[in-house]
Steps between C-alpha positions, in 0.01 A plus 500: 500500500439441869739342749456332835701348779469135601675334792551124500519435873714244676224237510481502118880490470550222754247287313667561163197676351673804349515350149136392502384838630713700255376277217140593582583869485686462172228278349253778578709730281704692756871572471753478780672840497727458805566269794688505829573220742506628859487402866334819618533616858187560703535874447440461125191285561380764749527768230327274250208418731477845664131532408422171680639636827215748546235245397620195693801534730507128589501393134769760426722371782471130418534554124808720517664274756423181306632635168813669636832367374336231286555482123273688263508536123398854409361539147387786282249386238360714224217480251146617439287511816776313683405615852141375482580186299784385730273539803240287323761236412620494863151462649373631835750565780352214705600183315202317646274739306703485177331307219670228297688646208656777708853480636384495862210267424724248325815517712405596858272338755573744783243744640497829687322322787778241531767771483328705770468197728870418450607867532673517162459644153266327257692277261336643189807481275488840331432869542388731220442872505132593521502812281727674249587754771591226750703328230712812446549550874597135550734492199680807635524334843626159386728624221642814658864543412485267200486566127168414334490296179 
């Protein structure tokens, strides 16, 4: 059984989409194993997006600043092939490229281009780990000091 980490970002929460998004994950056969509601400081986002810093400093700065101290629902999901399947359900990172039927394609109309022009993070609703190894690293980061279910 595989597990992954999903973050429902503040734009999803402010729009009241958490139930609809969680329903899609559960309808696909995945189980919610644990959750946390946080307002993470920028330092936690900086740890989370550390790999982005070396690839795109400007994106790292605007993303970590934009997400700091805003609500996030942190979720551990488990099931067969959960990492790959959740990423498929979410759709591409750029909502403008996400097809209908995906979470980003159905619920977001933002784009990376718009976010860059406005010097902010892309409002793409969710984050999901991109590999089983990333999932374990991210779970340890977001759930450190808590008891797992």
